[in-house]
N, C-alpha and C positions, 0 to 999 in steps of 0.2 A: 969022278968029276963033280964038283960042288956047283949047285945052282947059283946064278948070280945074285948078289945082294938085293937088287930091286924086286926080284921074284919072291925071295924070302920075306921081304918087308910087305909086299902086297898080300901074300898069303897070311901073314900074321894079322894085318889089318882086317882082312876079310873075315877071318874067324873071330875077331874081337868085336865086330859090329853087332849092335843089338839085333835080336830076332825081329821078325815082322810084328807090327803092332797088334795087340790082342783086340778083339772086338769088344765094344761096350755092351754087348748083349750076351756075353758068355753065361752059361747056366751058373747059378749060385743063389745064395740066400742073403736077403737084406733084412735088417731090423730098423725100424724107424718110429718117428713120432709125427703127429700132425695136429694142426689147430685150424679152426675155421669158424664159419658162420652158418647156422641152419635156421630155416624159417618154415614152419608148418604151413600147409595149404590154407587152413582157416584159423591159424593161431593168431592170438592178439598181437604178438610181436616175435621177432627172431631173437637169437641169442648165440653166445659163444659156445663152441663145442671143441672137444679134443679127444685124442686117443693114441693108441699104440698099434703097431701092425708088424707083420712078418710077410715079406714077399719072396716067393721062390720062383726063379726063372727056370722053367723046365727046358725050353729051347730058346733060340734067339727071339722068336716072336710070341711065345706063349708063356704066361706066368700065372701064378696063383697068389692070392692075398688072403690072409686071415687077420681080422682086425677087431678091436674092442675099444669102446669109447664111452662118452657121457654126453647127454644133451638134456635140455629143460625146455618145456613149452608151457604157455599159459593160454587159457581160452576164456572168452567173455560172452555174455548174453546181454543184449541191449546195452552195450557199452560198460558193463560191470563185470570185472573179473570174477569167475565162479569156480575155476578149476585150474590146477597146475599139474603137470605130469613130469616126473623125473624118469629118464630112460637110460638104460645101459644096453646098447646094441652090440652084439657080437655077430660078425658076418664073415662069409667066405665068398670070394669073387674070382672069376676067370678074367684075366687081362690079355688082350691081344694088341701087341705093339706093331706099328708100321710107320716108317721103316724102322727096323730094329737094330741096326748096326752103327748108327751115328750117335753123336752126343745128345741130340734132341730127338726124343722118341714119343710121338703121340700114341695114345692108346684108347681103346674102348674097353668097358668093363660091364659085367653083369654077374649077379649072384643071388644068394639067399642068406637070410640072417635070422637070428633069434634076438628078441628084445624083451628085457624085463622092464615093465612099465609100472610105476607107482603113482596113480592119480591121487590128488588130495584136494578136497573142497576148500575154497577160500571165500572170504567176504560173506555174502548172505548164504552161501552154500557151505560154510565152515563146519557145520555139524554133520555133514554127510561123510559117512565112512565108506571108503571104496577099497576093495582088496587089490593087491598087486596083480598084474596080468602077465602071463607068459605068452608071447606072440611070435609068429613067424612072418617075415616080410621079404618081398622080392625087391631088388634094386637094379638100376642100370645107370650108366653115365659114360663120361669121357674125360680125358686128362692129357697132360704132357709131362714127361719125365725128362729132366735135363741132367746128364751126367757131368758132374763137376770134376770128376777124376774116375779112374777105373774102380775105385772103392767107395765113392760117395755120389749121391745125386740129390736133387731137390725136385719137387713135383707140385703141380697144381691140378686139382680135379674137381668135378662136380658130379653129384650122384642124386638121383631122385629115388626116394624110398617109398614103397607102397605099404603103408602101415595102417592098421585098423584097431585103434584103442577103444574098447567097449564103453568105458566111462565117458569118453569124448563124444562118441556116437549117440549116447543116451541124453545129451544135453538138448534143450528145447529146439534149437535151430539145427540140430544134427550136423555139426561141423565135421570135416575130414581131418584126420591126423597124419595124412601123407606129408612128406617134407622134402625140401631141396637142401642139400648140404654142399657148400663150397669150402674146400680146405687146401691148405698148403702144408708141405711136410718135408722131411729130411730123411734120407736112407743111408745106412752104412752097410756095404756088401762084404760078406766073408766067403 
């Protein structure tokens, strides 16, 4: 005996329906770029910053990020610019997402980094020769990742970096070289 046509049709439709939607937090690797604004704690002014990164989602709520970028600061004494510092920071961060399964995923981050800093005297301090510095720094912050699709996302985050550049600290007013970085970026997941 053959099953009736409606049962065959219902069976065919049920097996052809798409599977349950995948989570936006499935483990995977993302590559991305970011651009933003950074301002040193005692810097004369802030400036543009940019970089590249890789994000690895280990579980739904836990991720790792490795990033590299570029930033520039300038410092003044009595209103006169006396030092500029070019920096190439490379850092590793632990990211904790919550909630981690929707399109909008806020996160906290903390980590450690290495910074190559090249101070250079300017203005009345132009004859000063300062060697490049190899520094380690801690950082922490928060952000939000918005999944535009299962394979792409945009994000906005802020990080405070605890950095101690010796040439900056040696200036007469002993300024700090810590900085706040605000950045927006784009990720592609594989």
